N, C-alpha and C positions, 0 to 999 in steps of 0.2 A: 721382627720380633725384634728387641734388645733386649740383648741378652741381660745375664745382675748384677754378675760381675762387668757386664761393658755399662752397665748404668752405672753403681756406682764410680769408676772411677771418670766418668764424666763428671757426676757429681762431684769428687777430693781437687779435680781438674779448676774447678770455675771454685774451686774459693780462697779466696784473698793470699797471697806471698805465694802458692804453690808452683805458679808455673813463676816466679820469678827462682826462687829453692831451685827444682830444675831445672830451668837455665842454668844459673849457674852450678852446677853439681856438673853442668855437662860439659864445662869448660874441665874441669880436670877434679877429684875428691877435694873433698875440703870438711875442711874443722867445722867444730858446732860457732865457735866466735867466730869464723871466717868467714860462716851465711848471715854475718849481723846486716850485709849490704840488702841482702835480699829480704830480711825482716830484719825490726829492728828491736820486737820486743821477744825478750827471752821466753817468757813462759808459752809465747804463740809457734812462736818459732819450736819451742820442746813437742807441741803439740803439732804440728803440718810432719815435723819429721816420721814423728813415731805414727801418725795415718798415712803416710806416705811410703813406709815401710812396711806397714800392714798391710800396702794393697801390694806390696815389694816390684815396687817403684825404686826404691835407694837402696841401698848397704850398706851397711857399718862394717870397715876395715880397718885393721889395725898399721899401722904404720910407723914401724918403730923409724928412731932421730940420734942416731948414737946410743946412749943407755939409756935413753929415754921410748917410748912407745904413745903413741897417739891414736883415741878412739878419729874416725874421717868418715866424711859418709859418701857413697857415688852412686852414679846412674845405676839403677840395671839397663840389661840389653829392652828390658821389656820397659823398662821410662822412658831409654832413648827413641823405642819404637814409637815412643805413646808423645815425645815431643815430635818428633819429625812428621806425625801424622798430625796435628795439633796445627804445624806448620805448613803443610801441605792446604791445608784449608782454609790457612788465614791468606795467603798468599791467591786465594785460588781466585778467580776474577766472574 
């Protein structure tokens, strides 16, 4: 039987742009504006990032560049594992 948390993660990764954002973050941590290729619409991108953060698939980190700090998003260990498992499923024959 599928647990509620598993069900919610499966439903989440099925939403538009979620996998695109996660795949982009698998390369390296990125700022909000750097994720525009994964999701063009800012409102939708904001919603998807909040959903991913709530599910503990991504986290925010502060990166200092010179005197300025920037908020970046990065995959959590759990997020990386979810992507890895999805890759296994989609490559299975």
